[in-house]
N, C-alpha and C positions, 0 to 999 in steps of 0.2 A: 774199323770205320774209314771208309775212302773219304777225304776232304773234296774230291773232284765232285762229288753227287752231290753236295751242299755248297760249293762254294757260289754258285748265283743266288740262293737264296739268302745265303749269309752276309753276300756283300751289300745286297737290295736293302738288307736290316741296320746294316751299319751303315748305309747312307741315308737311311731316313733317320736315325738317330744325330748323323752329322748337319744335315739341312737344319733339322730343328733347333740344333744347338749355335749353328752360323746365324740364324735368323733372331734366335733369342739375346745372344751377345754382343751382335756387332750394331748396336742401335746407333753408334755414332753416325754409319753411314745413312745417306739418304733412301728411303722406300725404292725409287727406282734401282739404285745401284745393288741394293740386297736382293732387289726381285732379279736383276740380271744374274748376280751371282748364286744365287740359290736356283734357278733355272739351269744356269748350267753344269751345276755340282749334280742335281739331280739327274739330267741328260748325259753326263758321263757315267755315272752308276749304273743306267741301264745299259749304255752305249758296251760297257765292260761286258755285261751278261750276256750281248749279243755276240759280241768278238769271241766271248768264251764258249759260246754254243758251237760257233763255226768251225772253232780252233779243236775243239774236241767231240767232233761229230760220228767220229769212228770209233774212238776210246769210250767204252762205255762200262760205268763201275754201280757198285751198290753201296747203299750204308747203312748203318744200324743194323747189322743182321746176326742171326742166331742160328747156329745147326739146328735141324728141326728133327724130330720122332721119326717123320717119314716124308720122304719125297724131297725137294731140291731146300736149301736153305731158305730161312724165312727173314724178309728185308723190309724194315718199314719204308726205304725210300731208294728209288732205284733212277739213273739216269742210262735212259736206253734210247732207242732210235722214236719212239712215240714219244716220251720225254722230250727230248732234244726238239722236236716238230712242235710240241704243244707251248715249250716255253720261248721258241722263237715268236709264233704268233703272240703270246702273251707281252713280252718284252717290244714287238713292233708295235702293239697297239697302245703300250704304256708310254713309248715314246711319242707316239702320235697324239695324245693326249698333252702330254707337255708342250709341245709346240702349238697346240690351240691355246695351251693356257698362257703362253708368251704373250699371243695377241691381245688378250684382254681381260687378265685380272686384274691389272692396276685398275683401270676404269671401275670393275665389280666390286672394287673395295671388299675385297677377299683377303682374310689375313694369309700371307703366301708361305711362312715355314709351317704353321699346321696342315696347310694346304699340300704342301709337298711331300711333309710326313706322312700325312696319311696316304697319300697317292702310292709312295714305296712301300709304305706297310702292307698295302692291300695286296700289290704286285706281291709281295715276299711270300704272303699266303698264296695267292695264285700259282704261283712256281712251286711252293711245298704240295700243294692239292695236285698237280698234273705228274708229280713224280711220287707221292703217296703211294703203298701199297699194303697198308692196313687199315682198318676201320677206324682207329683211334685217331690216328695221323690225317686221316681224311675230313674227319669232322672237326679236328681242332683248325685244319688248314682252312676250313669253310668258314670258320667263324673268324679267324685272321681276315680274310678275304671282307666279308660281309661289315665286321662293325666299322671299321674305318669308312665304309661306303655310306653307312647311315649318318656318319658325322659330316661327312662332305656333302650331301644332299642339305644339310642345315648350315653349313657356312656361311650362307648370306644373312643368316638369321632373321628373314621377314616371314610371313605367316604361311605363305605357300611352302617355302622350303621346310620349314618346322612342321608342317601338317604332313609333306610328302616322307620327310625322315621318320615320322612316330609312324606312319603306315606301313613304312618297308621295316622300321624295326619290329612292331609286333607281328608282322608276317613270319620274319625270321625265327622269333623265339619258338613261335606255333611251330614252323617248319624243323628247328632243332628237335624239338620235344618231340613228334612224331619219328624223326630220323634215329635218336635215341632210342626210342623204345624199339625200333626194330632191329639196331643194333644187336641193344641187349639179348634180343630173342635169337639173333643170329648167333652168337657166341655161346647161347644156352646150347643152342642144337648142334653146333660142330665143334666146341671147343675150342675155338682159337679166333683173332681179331685179322690173323693175316690172310690176304685175300685168296693167295696161292693153295694153301691149306684147305680155306674154305669152300674152293672149287672143286679140290680133291674129294673132300669130304660128302658134298651135296649130293656126289653121283651116288653113294652108297648108302644113303638114310633108307631107312622104312618108312612104309606109304605115309603114316602117322606124322613122324616128324618131317616129312618131305612136305605136307600140308605148312607145317607151323614156319618152315624155312622159307615156303613162298608166300607166306603172309610175313615175315619178317623183312624180307626183299621188298614186299612191295612198300612197307611201309618207309623202308630207306629212299626207294625209288621217288615218292610221294615227297620226301624231305628234299631232297634237289629238285624234284619239279618246282617247289615254291621258291627256292633258288632261282632258277632261270625263269621264272613267268610263264611254264606251260599251263595250259588250260585245262582245269577249271582252278588251277592258284595262280591267277595273273592280274586279279583284281587290284592290287596295289601300286601296280608297273606303270601305267598313264599319267597318275597324279603326282607320282615320285618322279619322273622324267621332266612332268611339265614344271613342278616346284624347284628344281635344280636347277643351278646355272648350266649353262650349255656345254660347257666342259666337262661338268661333272655327269652330265647327263649322257655324253660322250662314253665317258669312263665307265659309266654303268652297261652302258649298251655295247663296249668293246671287250672290256677286261674284266667286268665282275661276271657279263656272262658268259663269256668262253672260259673263266675257270670254273663256273658250273657244268658248263658242258663238259669239259676237260675231265672235272673229278667224277661225275656219271659215266663217261665214256671208259674211266679207268676201272670204276667200279663194275660195269655192266662186263668188259670184255675179259678181266681179269680174277674176277671172283664171283658175285652172288648169281650172274646168268649165263653159262655155259652153251653151248650151241643145242637145241632143243627145248631150253628151257622156257617155261609158260611168263615167264618176264618178259621175254623179249617181244611176247606177244601184246602182252600192258603197254610198252613201251610203243609199239606201232601205232596202237590205238589211241594213244598217247598224240603221237605226231599227227596223227589225220585229222582229230579234234582240234589240235593247236593252232595248226596252219590254215584251219578252214575259219575259225571261228578270229584268230587274227586278222588274216585278210580281210573277211568280212567288216569287220568292224574297223578296219582302215578306210574302207570306202567310204565311209561315212564323215571322215575326220575334216575338219576346215582348218586346223591349224598344223603347222608343219612339224613341231615338237609329237606332238599327239599321232600322227599319221605317222612317223619314224618310229614311237612306240609301238604302236599296232602291230606296223609292218614289221618290228624287230620280233613280235611275237610268232608271227605268220611265218620268219625265217628259224624261229627256234623249232617248229615244226619240221620244217626240210634238213635242219641239221637233225633232229632225233630220226628221221625215217633210216639213213645209211647207220645210225648208233645202234637202231633196233635190231640190224642183223650183224652186226659188231664188226662192220667194215672202218676201221680206224682211218684207214687213208682218205675216204671219200669223205669222212667228217671233217679230218683235219685240214684238207684241200678247200672245204669249203667255207669253214672257220676262216682260214686264213684271209680269201678272198673277201668274205664278209666282214672282216675286221678293217683293212684297208679302205675298203668303198664306203663301209658307215661312217668312218672317220673324214673322209672327205666330204660326204654327206654333211654332216654336221657342221666340218668347217665353214662351207658356204651360209651353212643357216644362222653362224655365229656371227658372221659378217652381217647379214641382213639384219637379224635382229637387232645388232649393236645399232643401228639406226633406225629401226622399222621394230620397235620393242611388242608389237600386237601379235606378230609371228604366222600372221593368217596365211595362207594361201594366195588371196589375193594381194598380199601386199609385194608378190613375187612378178605382178602383172607387169609387162614391158621389159624384162629385164633384158630378152634378146636384145632388144634395140638400144638400149641405153649402157649395158654391162655386157656385152657379148661375151667376153673370155671367162666371167665367172657362169654365166648362163650356160658356155659349152661345157663347162666343168659339171656344174650341175646335173646338167642331163645326163652325161656321161655316166654319171655313178648311179643316177637312177636306172637307166636302161641296164646298166650292171646288175643292179639288183633284180629288176624285172627279169633278167637272162635273156635280152635282146642283143643281135649285133647291132653296132660294133662292141658293145659289153662281153667279150666272149670268155671273159674271166667267170663272169655268172652263168654261160649258157655252158661252159664244160662242166662246173662244179655241180651244176643241177642234174645235166647228164650223167654225170659219174652217181650222184645220188639216185637215179633212177634206176642204175644200171647195177648197184647194189641189191637194191628192191627187187629187180626183176630176176637177178641171178638167185635170191633167196625163194622165189616161188609166192611172193607177196603180190599178185595181180592186182586186189584189190586196193592195197596203199598207191601202187603206183597210177591207179585210176584215180584216186584222191587227190596226188600230187600235181597230175595233168590239168585237172580242174582248176586247183589253186596257181596253177600258173598262169593260167587264163584270168583268173579272179587278180592276180598280181600286177597284170600287164595292165589292168585299168586303174588300178590305184596309183600305180606310178607316171602312167601316162596322162591321169586326169592333173597331176601335178606340174607333168612337164607343157600340158597345154595351156596352164596359166602363165608359163614365162611368155608365149607367144601373144597372149592376148592384149589390145591396148586399155592403160588404164583409165577409168574414166574421169576422174580430174588429176589427180595427183601423181606427176610422172614418175617411175621409178628411178631413183639416184640414191648411190653410197659411195662412201669413200673410203677405200681398200686400201689398206694400211700394205707397207710391203711386208711385214712378218707374214701376214694371212694369205697374199700372193703366192709367199715361195711354200708354204705349207701345203696350199690347196694343188697346186702345180706338181708337189711332190708326191702326193697322194693320185693324183692323175697319171703321173708318169708310171709310178707304180703299178695301178691298175692296168694302163698301157702296157706293160713289161708281162705283168702276169696274163694278160688276154692273147698276147702274139704267144709266151711262151708258159701254157698253164702247165708242161709237166713239172715245173718249177714247185707248184700248190703242193702236188701229189706225190712228190719226192721228201716232202718236208718228215713223212712218218715212216720213211724208210731207210 
């Protein structure tokens, strides 16, 4: 075993325990001081992971390996270019959520130690999921991501949070059962849980076993589709997003969803869906349906968080499109841009909803005149999500997704994507239009604290950099 391959998940897990102990046994300190210390400790742990990924980006090692009967060695965890890119995306997302949490958590009366413990625990599972190369590790890591996330949704202990957490939990139980059913059949057909061995043996199966393997792979993909809220397995997501605190919603939209996409990407490219597999066609159809339903539903929303919830379903469809053709570079690049921009959008929403809890789009009327800085940042994030200039990061990542699909000769999917780009423009520009409208009676005014200004400005700056230098995004998986 090489410790390099498990260094980041291990440090995150140790950090999670340390955060909980500090908060539990340091009762003599004030709540504000404990909040500051716990937040700084969480940030340092995640920053260590980012520094490690940067320092070791050219030195890749496997872990938990054994000599295979056929082909290369079978490993449960691998630190390779794809793993490094996914870890970087996940850690940046986690660090961004911690920054948003530093702004609002005290006022929200959420237990600080438990929150950061659950966040680091879920992030530990996410990093293991991105590096996993056997089905058992994939399933366990996915549950380590999911279970803390449900608890985070219910931390506020109100009716909406409890309802959202319960819906997410019940869906997760169902999806895990479906996934394990598929895993058991894959093991029965191929005789292995290692993705590399499964990929080798799938090509030589007789027709009857090949049909069983296809059905088993379909069940596993359906299990992941529940986790990432791909249509038609998305019903739990809007209520869960609305019921959770804004920071937890940002975590679900950024880290939890990215982890699910990362796991599905690893599963598809390294194991059950080699080139020419019918499962790739299934994922392509899933992508088309997901982006269409998500964007059309987003058009009808009148609340900011619900709009972001449905639009995130639409964004999952765009992520699944290059994933269906096995283009890891396009998926990771799109995912990186989505993470940064979504964090910025939720940061702006957190500022507004702290002062206007209703969270309706009409609450944003007049923002351009009274809070031009915040309005400019929010508009920038929305146009990036829409793929419009000057948000070139969104434009380039969508172009990369189109290019991957066209190169794979899936013209019908490219047409569906083009239609959904137009629908997405209507979704986000409708929100932008509200910022320019004059409020009927209550002038827009919020008190923007300096931590919020710093975080939103940081997200805007990163988005501007990747818009000017999009090659950074696509270099993550190479």
